[in-house]
SETITI-952310 format. One record per residue (C-alpha): residue number from 0; residue in three letters; z, x, y. Coordinates in steps of 0.05 Angstrom, whole numbers, plus 5000, padded with zeros to 4 digits. Layout:
N
+------+------+------+------+------+
| resi | resn |   zz |   xx |   yy |
+------+------+------+------+------+
|  NUM |  ALA |    Z |    X |    Y |
...
+------+------+------+------+------+
end
This chain:
184
+------+------+------+------+------+
| resi | resn |   zz |   xx |   yy |
+------+------+------+------+------+
|    0 |  MET | 7221 | 9053 | 3041 |
|    1 |  GLU | 7237 | 9041 | 3107 |
|    2 |  GLU | 7234 | 8962 | 3105 |
|    3 |  LEU | 7284 | 8965 | 3046 |
|    4 |  ASP | 7340 | 9010 | 3081 |
|    5 |  LEU | 7322 | 8957 | 3145 |
|    6 |  ILE | 7348 | 8901 | 3101 |
|    7 |  VAL | 7411 | 8930 | 3072 |
|    8 |  GLU | 7435 | 8958 | 3137 |
|    9 |  SER | 7427 | 8882 | 3168 |
|   10 |  VAL | 7463 | 8856 | 3117 |
|   11 |  LYS | 7523 | 8907 | 3125 |
|   12 |  GLN | 7518 | 8896 | 3200 |
|   13 |  ASP | 7525 | 8825 | 3192 |
|   14 |  MET | 7583 | 8832 | 3139 |
|   15 |  ASP | 7621 | 8884 | 3190 |
|   16 |  ALA | 7614 | 8834 | 3242 |
|   17 |  ALA | 7640 | 8773 | 3201 |
|   18 |  ILE | 7709 | 8823 | 3180 |
|   19 |  LYS | 7712 | 8838 | 3260 |
|   20 |  HIS | 7713 | 8770 | 3273 |
|   21 |  LEU | 7765 | 8757 | 3219 |
|   22 |  ASP | 7809 | 8809 | 3255 |
|   23 |  HIS | 7796 | 8770 | 3324 |
|   24 |  ALA | 7818 | 8709 | 3288 |
|   25 |  PHE | 7880 | 8733 | 3263 |
|   26 |  GLN | 7902 | 8767 | 3323 |
|   27 |  ARG | 7904 | 8698 | 3351 |
|   28 |  ILE | 7955 | 8674 | 3291 |
|   29 |  ARG | 8018 | 8697 | 3308 |
|   30 |  ALA | 8065 | 8726 | 3269 |
|   31 |  GLY | 8135 | 8713 | 3298 |
|   32 |  ARG | 8134 | 8774 | 3346 |
|   33 |  ALA | 8114 | 8763 | 3420 |
|   34 |  SER | 8044 | 8794 | 3428 |
|   35 |  THR | 8002 | 8799 | 3493 |
|   36 |  SER | 7937 | 8776 | 3437 |
|   37 |  MET | 7969 | 8703 | 3440 |
|   38 |  VAL | 7947 | 8690 | 3504 |
|   39 |  GLN | 7884 | 8736 | 3510 |
|   40 |  ASP | 7837 | 8672 | 3497 |
|   41 |  VAL | 7876 | 8639 | 3552 |
|   42 |  MET | 7813 | 8620 | 3613 |
|   43 |  VAL | 7838 | 8605 | 3679 |
|   44 |  GLU | 7806 | 8571 | 3731 |
|   45 |  TYR | 7800 | 8619 | 3782 |
|   46 |  TYR | 7757 | 8614 | 3847 |
|   47 |  GLY | 7721 | 8560 | 3815 |
|   48 |  ALA | 7701 | 8608 | 3757 |
|   49 |  PRO | 7733 | 8605 | 3681 |
|   50 |  THR | 7765 | 8677 | 3682 |
|   51 |  PRO | 7805 | 8715 | 3625 |
|   52 |  ILE | 7878 | 8714 | 3635 |
|   53 |  ASN | 7882 | 8783 | 3637 |
|   54 |  GLN | 7833 | 8795 | 3691 |
|   55 |  VAL | 7882 | 8757 | 3738 |
|   56 |  ALA | 7951 | 8776 | 3717 |
|   57 |  ASN | 7987 | 8828 | 3683 |
|   58 |  VAL | 7999 | 8804 | 3611 |
|   59 |  SER | 8063 | 8843 | 3579 |
|   60 |  VAL | 8113 | 8834 | 3524 |
|   61 |  PRO | 8188 | 8853 | 3553 |
|   62 |  ASP | 8223 | 8834 | 3485 |
|   63 |  ALA | 8202 | 8815 | 3410 |
|   64 |  MET | 8210 | 8733 | 3443 |
|   65 |  THR | 8178 | 8735 | 3508 |
|   66 |  ILE | 8114 | 8739 | 3547 |
|   67 |  SER | 8118 | 8753 | 3618 |
|   68 |  ILE | 8052 | 8739 | 3668 |
|   69 |  GLN | 8047 | 8773 | 3729 |
|   70 |  PRO | 7991 | 8746 | 3770 |
|   71 |  TRP | 7962 | 8798 | 3815 |
|   72 |  ASP | 7950 | 8733 | 3868 |
|   73 |  ARG | 8006 | 8690 | 3873 |
|   74 |  THR | 7965 | 8635 | 3898 |
|   75 |  ALA | 7936 | 8635 | 3822 |
|   76 |  ILE | 8000 | 8618 | 3791 |
|   77 |  GLY | 7987 | 8548 | 3788 |
|   78 |  ALA | 7923 | 8552 | 3752 |
|   79 |  ILE | 7951 | 8606 | 3703 |
|   80 |  GLU | 8006 | 8555 | 3686 |
|   81 |  LYS | 7958 | 8499 | 3673 |
|   82 |  ALA | 7912 | 8536 | 3639 |
|   83 |  ILE | 7969 | 8560 | 3590 |
|   84 |  ILE | 7989 | 8484 | 3583 |
|   85 |  ASN | 7914 | 8466 | 3573 |
|   86 |  SER | 7902 | 8524 | 3513 |
|   87 |  ASN | 7950 | 8476 | 3467 |
|   88 |  LEU | 7987 | 8546 | 3442 |
|   89 |  GLY | 8048 | 8508 | 3430 |
|   90 |  PHE | 8088 | 8549 | 3492 |
|   91 |  ALA | 8122 | 8512 | 3551 |
|   92 |  PRO | 8114 | 8560 | 3612 |
|   93 |  SER | 8171 | 8570 | 3661 |
|   94 |  ASN | 8151 | 8591 | 3738 |
|   95 |  ASN | 8193 | 8621 | 3780 |
|   96 |  GLY | 8144 | 8635 | 3837 |
|   97 |  GLU | 8126 | 8707 | 3820 |
|   98 |  ASN | 8109 | 8703 | 3745 |
|   99 |  ILE | 8115 | 8661 | 3685 |
|  100 |  ILE | 8156 | 8674 | 3625 |
|  101 |  LEU | 8133 | 8648 | 3556 |
|  102 |  ASN | 8188 | 8642 | 3510 |
|  103 |  VAL | 8162 | 8647 | 3439 |
|  104 |  PRO | 8203 | 8605 | 3390 |
|  105 |  PRO | 8223 | 8638 | 3324 |
|  106 |  LEU | 8173 | 8604 | 3266 |
|  107 |  THR | 8208 | 8550 | 3218 |
|  108 |  GLU | 8187 | 8562 | 3144 |
|  109 |  GLU | 8146 | 8509 | 3151 |
|  110 |  ARG | 8107 | 8535 | 3209 |
|  111 |  ARG | 8107 | 8602 | 3172 |
|  112 |  ARG | 8072 | 8564 | 3116 |
|  113 |  ASP | 8018 | 8525 | 3157 |
|  114 |  LEU | 7999 | 8596 | 3190 |
|  115 |  ALA | 7989 | 8629 | 3126 |
|  116 |  LYS | 7942 | 8570 | 3106 |
|  117 |  GLN | 7908 | 8571 | 3172 |
|  118 |  ALA | 7897 | 8650 | 3158 |
|  119 |  LYS | 7865 | 8632 | 3085 |
|  120 |  GLY | 7824 | 8583 | 3116 |
|  121 |  GLU | 7796 | 8641 | 3166 |
|  122 |  THR | 7787 | 8682 | 3104 |
|  123 |  GLU | 7754 | 8631 | 3063 |
|  124 |  ASP | 7703 | 8620 | 3125 |
|  125 |  THR | 7691 | 8697 | 3132 |
|  126 |  LYS | 7673 | 8713 | 3060 |
|  127 |  ILE | 7622 | 8647 | 3063 |
|  128 |  VAL | 7599 | 8686 | 3127 |
|  129 |  VAL | 7588 | 8745 | 3075 |
|  130 |  ARG | 7561 | 8709 | 3019 |
|  131 |  ASN | 7505 | 8683 | 3069 |
|  132 |  ALA | 7494 | 8750 | 3092 |
|  133 |  ARG | 7475 | 8768 | 3020 |
|  134 |  GLN | 7431 | 8711 | 3020 |
|  135 |  ASN | 7390 | 8727 | 3075 |
|  136 |  GLY | 7382 | 8796 | 3054 |
|  137 |  LEU | 7363 | 8776 | 2984 |
|  138 |  LYS | 7315 | 8720 | 3017 |
|  139 |  GLU | 7287 | 8785 | 3067 |
|  140 |  LEU | 7276 | 8822 | 2992 |
|  141 |  LYS | 7231 | 8770 | 2963 |
|  142 |  ARG | 7187 | 8766 | 3024 |
|  143 |  LEU | 7171 | 8833 | 3008 |
|  144 |  GLU | 7109 | 8852 | 2975 |
|  145 |  GLY | 7079 | 8912 | 2942 |
|  146 |  ILE | 7146 | 8938 | 2907 |
|  147 |  SER | 7171 | 8947 | 2842 |
|  148 |  GLU | 7210 | 8908 | 2809 |
|  149 |  ASP | 7265 | 8968 | 2798 |
|  150 |  VAL | 7266 | 8985 | 2862 |
|  151 |  ILE | 7279 | 8906 | 2888 |
|  152 |  LYS | 7334 | 8907 | 2824 |
|  153 |  GLY | 7372 | 8972 | 2858 |
|  154 |  VAL | 7372 | 8943 | 2931 |
|  155 |  GLU | 7401 | 8879 | 2897 |
|  156 |  GLU | 7449 | 8914 | 2865 |
|  157 |  ASP | 7469 | 8953 | 2939 |
|  158 |  ILE | 7474 | 8889 | 2969 |
|  159 |  GLN | 7521 | 8857 | 2914 |
|  160 |  ALA | 7559 | 8919 | 2920 |
|  161 |  LEU | 7565 | 8908 | 2994 |
|  162 |  THR | 7582 | 8833 | 2986 |
|  163 |  ASP | 7641 | 8853 | 2934 |
|  164 |  LYS | 7668 | 8906 | 2978 |
|  165 |  HIS | 7674 | 8863 | 3040 |
|  166 |  VAL | 7701 | 8805 | 3002 |
|  167 |  LYS | 7755 | 8854 | 2973 |
|  168 |  LEU | 7766 | 8868 | 3047 |
|  169 |  CYS | 7780 | 8793 | 3068 |
|  170 |  GLU | 7827 | 8791 | 3012 |
|  171 |  ASP | 7857 | 8859 | 3037 |
|  172 |  HIS | 7866 | 8834 | 3111 |
|  173 |  LEU | 7894 | 8765 | 3085 |
|  174 |  LYS | 7953 | 8799 | 3039 |
|  175 |  THR | 7974 | 8839 | 3100 |
|  176 |  LYS | 7976 | 8779 | 3153 |
|  177 |  GLU | 8012 | 8738 | 3096 |
|  178 |  ALA | 8065 | 8786 | 3089 |
|  179 |  GLU | 8061 | 8793 | 3174 |
|  180 |  ILE | 8069 | 8721 | 3180 |
|  181 |  MET | 8122 | 8707 | 3122 |
|  182 |  LYS | 8166 | 8770 | 3139 |
|  183 |  VAL | 8230 | 8737 | 3178 |
+------+------+------+------+------+
end
């Protein structure tokens, strides 16, 4: 039953992609320590084209509360500074002419709770994507003809098991991220 295997594999791929997206979303939620991933989504207007910051500068973390951005082309320093300000990351860049320093302020208790809430929202969105993948798989199953009900029941159980596994993965990722956020 190649068609059945394809349906289950497609559902699994969609669910795995949702988990991967959740991990990426969690990287953008900072947890108190400076990290290069905090600025990885910043796009710099470089020679008229939006370019990822890591393609126009060396981004490093000299200590737990500082991100250093050293452009390869000094003429791009203003564009990088502008991109950071426009990205609404909440950092005030300081430009010394050679590189840009971002001081990462320590998180307040209220900000930690907001970030935990944001992580929970991302997790709920991911669970919805996982459940939608299940629904799509079940719809595909219903479209197939000439297959016994027992076989279809078995595949439905496989899809449900995948769904349960991925929802639990979401919960586990959230617990880990919340612990990371709330750790002072």
